[in-house]
N, C-alpha and C positions, 0 to 999 in steps of 0.2 A: 503494500499500499505505499509505503514510503518513497519508495520508486516511481509510484505512477505520477503521486504530487510532488517530488522533484523534477520530472521531468515534465509536468505541466507548468510550472513556475517557470523553469526555462525557457519554454515554449514562448508564454506570454511576455516572459523579458526578450525575448530574441525578435518579436513581433511587433513590441512595443516602442523601439530604438528607431532609430532615421538608417536606413538602409547607406552603405559602406558603399561608395563608387571606386570601383578598382579598373583605374586604366591599362588597359594591355597593347605592346607594340604591334604592331599588325606588319608582317612582310609584305612590302611592295615589289613586285614581279617590275626587274627591269626590261626594257625594250633594247633589243640590240640594235646598233647603228644597220640602216638597209646595206648598205656595203659587206657586211657580215652574211647576211641572209640573200642574196643575190647569187642565181645559179652559178656555177663554173660552167665554162663550157667545153665538152668533152671534146678529145682529138677526134672521133669519126672512127672511119675503118682506118687502121694502121697497120694489123698485121699480113703479112702476104703469104701465099704459099712457098714451101720449103724449096729453095733453090741456091744458085751460085751466086746470084747478085744480094741477096737477103743474109743475116746471121740471126739466128734465132728465130726465125719468121717475120723481123723489120728488116726493111730497106732504112737507109740513112735518113730519109725525111718521114718513114714514122717513129726513127728512135727519137730523133727532134721533138714532135708532136709529142710523146710518151713521157719525154724529160722535162720537158714544158709544163704538160699536165699534173705531173707529182709535185712538181715546184710552185703549182699554182694551189693545189691539195696543200703541201706543208705550209706555204705561205697562209692560207686559210687558218688551218689549224696555230700557227701560231698568233695569229690574228684575234682567234677564239681566246686564245690564252690570257694574250694582252689586254682585250675587254674584261674576261672574268676575274682578272684577281683582283684584289682588295686594293 
């Protein structure tokens, strides 16, 4: 019986007081710059059939296109890391 009375008193005391307002910081989603969201143009068809003019099924122009594409991807990753760093 004493527990019920104590619980009732505590509930009444809690309801009688003014509510406490607690402000909590809300995480805001950061919007990345448009340069990071722009699609990277793929090099297209760079692989060739095996033959004497190509090494590993890449001719020199295809190799240059592939190396340029990989460089663009690495630059984009570095840009994302730089943007996301605090």
